[in-house]
C-alpha positions in Angstrom: 0.0 -5.1 -41.6 -2.3 -5.7 -38.5 -3.8 -9.1 -38.0 -7.3 -9.3 -39.6 -9.9 -12.1 -39.4 -12.9 -12.7 -41.7 -15.8 -15.1 -41.7 -16.7 -16.4 -45.2 -19.8 -18.6 -45.7 -19.9 -21.3 -48.3 -23.1 -20.0 -49.9 -23.2 -16.4 -51.5 -26.8 -15.9 -50.6 -26.1 -17.0 -47.0 -29.4 -19.0 -47.0 -29.4 -22.3 -44.8 -32.0 -24.6 -43.4 -32.0 -25.8 -39.7 -31.2 -29.4 -40.8 -28.3 -28.3 -43.0 -24.7 -27.7 -41.9 -23.4 -24.1 -41.8 -20.2 -24.3 -43.8 -17.5 -21.9 -44.6 -14.0 -20.8 -43.7 -12.3 -18.6 -41.2 -9.7 -16.4 -43.0 -6.8 -15.0 -40.9 -4.3 -12.5 -42.5 -1.3 -11.7 -40.4 2.2 -10.2 -41.1 3.7 -12.6 -38.4 2.7 -15.7 -36.7 0.5 -15.4 -33.6 -0.2 -17.7 -30.7 -3.8 -18.3 -29.5 -5.6 -20.2 -26.8 -8.3 -21.6 -29.1 -10.6 -20.8 -31.9 -14.3 -20.8 -31.0 -17.5 -20.5 -33.0 -20.7 -19.2 -31.5 -24.0 -19.5 -33.3 -26.9 -17.4 -31.9 -30.4 -17.0 -33.1 -33.1 -14.9 -31.4 -36.5 -13.2 -31.8 -35.9 -9.6 -30.7 -39.1 -7.7 -29.6 -39.4 -4.1 -28.8 -42.3 -1.8 -28.0 -42.1 1.8 -28.4 -43.9 3.9 -25.9 -45.8 5.9 -28.6 -47.3 2.9 -30.2 -47.9 1.0 -26.9 -49.6 3.9 -25.3 -47.8 3.1 -22.0 -45.2 4.9 -19.9 -41.8 5.1 -21.4 -40.3 2.8 -18.8 -41.8 -0.1 -20.6 -39.8 0.5 -23.6 -37.5 -2.4 -24.5 -38.6 -4.6 -21.6 -39.8 -7.5 -23.7 -37.2 -10.3 -23.3 -35.7 -11.9 -26.5 -36.8 -15.4 -27.4 -33.7 -17.5 -27.8 -33.9 -19.8 -30.8 -30.3 -21.0 -31.1 -27.3 -20.7 -28.8 -24.3 -23.0 -29.4 -20.5 -22.6 -28.9 -18.1 -25.0 -30.4 -14.3 -25.1 -30.5 -13.0 -25.1 -34.0 -9.3 -25.5 -33.1 -7.5 -26.0 -29.7 -4.7 -23.7 -28.6 -1.7 -23.3 -30.9 -0.2 -21.0 -33.5 -1.3 -19.3 -36.7 1.5 -18.8 -39.2 2.1 -15.6 -41.0 0.3 -14.8 -44.3 -3.1 -16.0 -45.1 -4.6 -18.9 -43.2 -7.9 -20.5 -44.1 -9.7 -22.7 -41.5 -12.8 -24.6 -42.7 -15.7 -25.3 -40.5 -19.1 -27.2 -40.7 -21.7 -27.0 -38.0 -25.2 -28.4 -38.0 -27.7 -25.8 -36.9 -30.3 -28.0 -35.3 -28.8 -30.4 -32.6 -30.3 -33.9 -33.4 -30.0 -34.8 -29.7 -32.5 -32.2 -28.7 -36.0 -33.4 -29.3 -37.8 -30.3 -28.0 -35.6 -27.8 -29.5 -37.0 -24.2 -30.2 -38.7 -23.7 -33.5 -36.5 -22.1 -36.2 -38.4 -19.1 -37.4 -37.3 -17.7 -40.7 -35.1 -14.6 -40.8 -37.2 -11.4 -40.7 -36.3 -7.7 -40.2 -39.3 -5.6 -39.2 -40.0 -2.5 -37.1 -40.7 -4.1 -33.7 -39.8 -7.7 -34.4 -36.5 -8.9 -35.8 -35.6 -12.6 -36.2 -31.8 -12.8 -36.7 -29.1 -15.5 -36.8 -25.5 -14.7 -36.2 -22.2 -16.6 -36.5 -19.3 -15.3 -34.5 -15.7 -16.5 -34.4 -13.2 -15.6 -31.7 -9.5 -16.2 -31.7 -8.7 -16.2 -28.0 -5.3 -14.5 -27.4 -5.1 -14.2 -23.6 -5.0 -11.2 -21.3 -2.1 -9.4 -23.0 -3.7 -9.3 -26.5 -7.1 -8.4 -27.7 -9.1 -11.3 -29.0 -9.7 -11.4 -32.8 -13.4 -11.5 -33.7 -15.7 -11.5 -36.7 -19.5 -11.8 -37.0 -21.6 -12.6 -40.1 -25.4 -12.9 -40.3 -26.8 -16.0 -42.1 -30.4 -16.3 -43.3 -32.6 -19.2 -42.1 -35.4 -20.6 -44.2 -37.8 -23.5 -43.3 -36.7 -27.1 -43.6 -37.7 -28.9 -46.8 -39.8 -31.3 -44.8 -41.9 -28.5 -43.6 -42.6 -26.9 -47.0 -45.9 -27.1 -48.8 -46.0 -29.0 -52.1 -46.7 -26.8 -55.1 -48.5 -25.7 -57.0 -49.9 -23.3 -54.3 -53.0 -22.0 -55.9 -53.3 -18.3 -54.9 -56.6 -17.5 -53.1 -58.0 -14.7 -55.2 -60.4 -12.2 -53.7 -62.6 -10.1 -55.8 -62.7 -6.5 -54.6 -64.5 -3.3 -55.7 -63.7 0.3 -54.6 -66.4 3.0 -54.7 -67.3 6.1 -52.9 -69.6 4.0 -50.7 -66.8 1.6 -49.5 -64.7 4.3 -48.1 -64.5 4.7 -44.3 -62.8 8.0 -44.4 -64.0 11.4 -45.7 -63.5 12.0 -49.5 -63.7 15.0 -51.7 -67.3 16.3 -52.3 -67.0 15.7 -56.0 -66.0 12.1 -55.5 -68.8 11.6 -53.1 -71.4 13.0 -55.5 -70.0 12.0 -58.9 -68.7 8.6 -57.8 -66.1 6.1 -59.0 -65.8 2.4 -59.4 -62.7 0.2 -59.5 -62.9 -3.5 -59.5 -60.5 -6.4 -59.7 -59.0 -9.4 -58.0 -55.9 -10.1 -56.0 -54.3 -13.0 -54.2 -54.6 -13.2 -50.4 -52.5 -16.3 -50.0 -49.2 -16.2 -51.7 -46.0 -18.4 -52.0 -42.8 -16.7 -51.0 -41.3 -17.8 -54.2 -44.1 -16.2 -56.3 -45.0 -12.6 -56.9 -48.3 -11.2 -55.5 -50.5 -11.1 -58.5 -53.9 -10.0 -59.6 -55.7 -7.5 -61.9 -57.5 -4.2 -61.7 -60.0 -2.3 -63.9 -61.1 1.3 -63.6 -64.7 1.2 -64.8 -65.7 4.8 -64.0 -64.4 7.9 -62.2 -65.7 11.4 -62.1 -62.1 12.7 -61.5 -58.9 11.8 -63.5 -56.7 9.4 -61.7 -53.2 10.5 -60.6 -51.8 7.1 -59.7 -52.7 3.5 -58.5 -50.3 2.0 -56.0 -50.1 -1.4 -54.2 -48.8 -1.1 -50.6 -47.4 -4.1 -49.0 -47.9 -3.8 -45.1 -46.6 -5.8 -42.2 -48.6 -6.1 -39.0 -46.4 -6.8 -36.0 -48.0 -7.8 -32.7 -46.1 -8.1 -29.3 -47.4 -9.5 -26.1 -46.6 -7.0 -23.3 -47.9 -8.2 -20.0 -51.6 -8.7 -20.5 -51.7 -6.4 -23.5 -51.2 -7.1 -27.2 -49.5 -4.2 -28.9 -50.0 -4.1 -32.7 -48.4 -1.8 -35.1 -48.8 -1.6 -39.0 -46.0 -0.3 -41.1 -45.2 0.1 -44.8 -42.9 -2.5 -46.4 -42.9 -1.3 -50.0 -45.0 0.5 -52.7 -45.4 -0.8 -56.2 -47.0 1.6 -58.7 -49.1 -0.1 -61.3 -50.5 3.1 -63.0 -49.1 6.7 -63.4 -51.6 9.2 -64.5 -55.1 8.7 -65.7 -56.0 5.3 -67.2 -58.3 4.2 -69.9 -61.7 3.1 -68.5 -62.5 -0.6 -68.6 -58.9 -1.6 -69.4 -57.4 -4.4 -67.3 -54.2 -3.6 -65.5 -52.0 -6.4 -64.2 -50.9 -6.5 -60.5 -47.4 -7.9 -60.1 -45.5 -7.4 -56.9 -42.2 -9.1 -56.1 -41.8 -9.9 -52.3 -38.7 -8.5 -50.7 -36.8 -11.4 -48.9 -35.5 -9.9 -45.6 -38.6 -7.8 -45.0 -41.0 -10.6 -45.4 -41.4 -14.1 -44.1 -44.1 -16.8 -43.8 -47.0 -15.6 -41.6 -46.2 -16.3 -37.9 -48.8 -16.8 -35.3 -46.8 -17.5 -32.1 -47.7 -17.0 -28.4 -45.5 -14.0 -27.5 -45.6 -12.4 -31.0 -47.1 -12.6 -34.4 -46.1 -11.4 -37.9 -48.8 -10.9 -40.4 -49.2 -9.1 -43.7 -51.8 -7.0 -45.6 -52.0 -5.6 -49.1 -53.6 -2.2 -49.8 -54.8 -1.0 -53.2 -54.7 2.8 -53.2 -56.1 5.2 -55.8 -55.1 8.8 -55.8 -57.2 11.2 -57.8 -56.0 14.4 -59.5 -57.1 17.4 -57.5 -55.7 20.7 -56.1 -55.2 19.0 -52.7 -53.3 16.1 -54.1 -50.9 18.5 -55.9 -50.3 20.4 -52.7 -49.5 17.3 -50.7 -47.6 15.1 -53.1 -45.5 13.4 -50.3 -48.2 12.7 -47.7 -48.2 9.6 -45.5 -49.4 6.6 -47.7 -50.9 4.9 -44.7 -53.1 7.9 -43.7 -56.4 8.2 -45.7 -56.8 11.5 -47.4 -59.7 13.3 -49.1 -58.2 12.6 -52.5 -57.5 8.9 -51.9 -59.6 5.8 -52.2 -58.3 2.4 -50.8 -59.1 -1.2 -50.0 -57.0 -3.2 -47.6 -57.1 -7.0 -47.5 -55.3 -9.6 -45.4 -52.3 -11.5 -47.0 -51.0 -14.9 -45.9 -47.5 -15.7 -47.0 -46.4 -19.4 -47.1 -43.1 -21.1 -48.0 -43.5 -23.8 -50.6 -41.1 -26.1 -52.4 -39.8 -24.9 -55.8 -42.0 -26.5 -58.5 -39.1 -28.1 -60.4 -37.6 -29.8 -57.4 -41.0 -31.1 -56.2 -41.7 -32.5 -59.7 -38.3 -34.4 -59.7 -38.9 -35.8 -56.1 -42.5 -36.9 -56.9 
């Protein structure tokens, strides 16, 4: 059996706050005892920015030149040089993420995995074995959320915005029969939402000259990166939630309920070199010959058989209501 090393964190969900210790254990499995020159743990967190030539509209040599922003970079010795006995050895560790001696430490942004912006935190353990043996190494990603002191107190009342979608509110060409016959969809939806709560609202189809094929809610991310003196912005789709399949009864209220995906969303960030914002789009697809011919068209591209309304969405991190009630 070859020597194997694994890094196991204390929390199954791997979620930690900057003021909390990162705890876990290093598990080494070996058929025989091995000597080492020290066991070290490295914690790294960074904001990785990239700009693709197509979205930037600049020459390809600019691709990937945006320097990452370092949030966390620490290396600690877990054990001095010595031996690891045969069998399974578990070595516990506990490391505070935020160094209390650093007053002006970098802000800990929450973990986020986007298209052009990625905020990632990694823990890496190395068992140093000298020049004649390859070092043993293992890496695990842990998720960072805002400190409790920085959280908003609930209840966070969602800011509901009333919307209406008609043939006159569309900025793109639509089918002639839709333009002449008309349609009207009204409703309301939250434009400020706690990360712990679903995006909610309601929608009513008051009138439509054509039968409806489906009604979808698109959750969009808007990533902006500062490249030189230019700000490069790209909008991409996170997820789609269908709230109606097929034609719906007129004047019947349909609920909007969208669960936010954890790693693909984070509290809205407006920083100097980058920003992470979100939007919500209500998309109505009408039954027509063209919609049947193009069932898998790009959901972000307006089509003749589609009507849509896009609204800004601010995401915030708040305390769980139960814990806030106990503390207060």
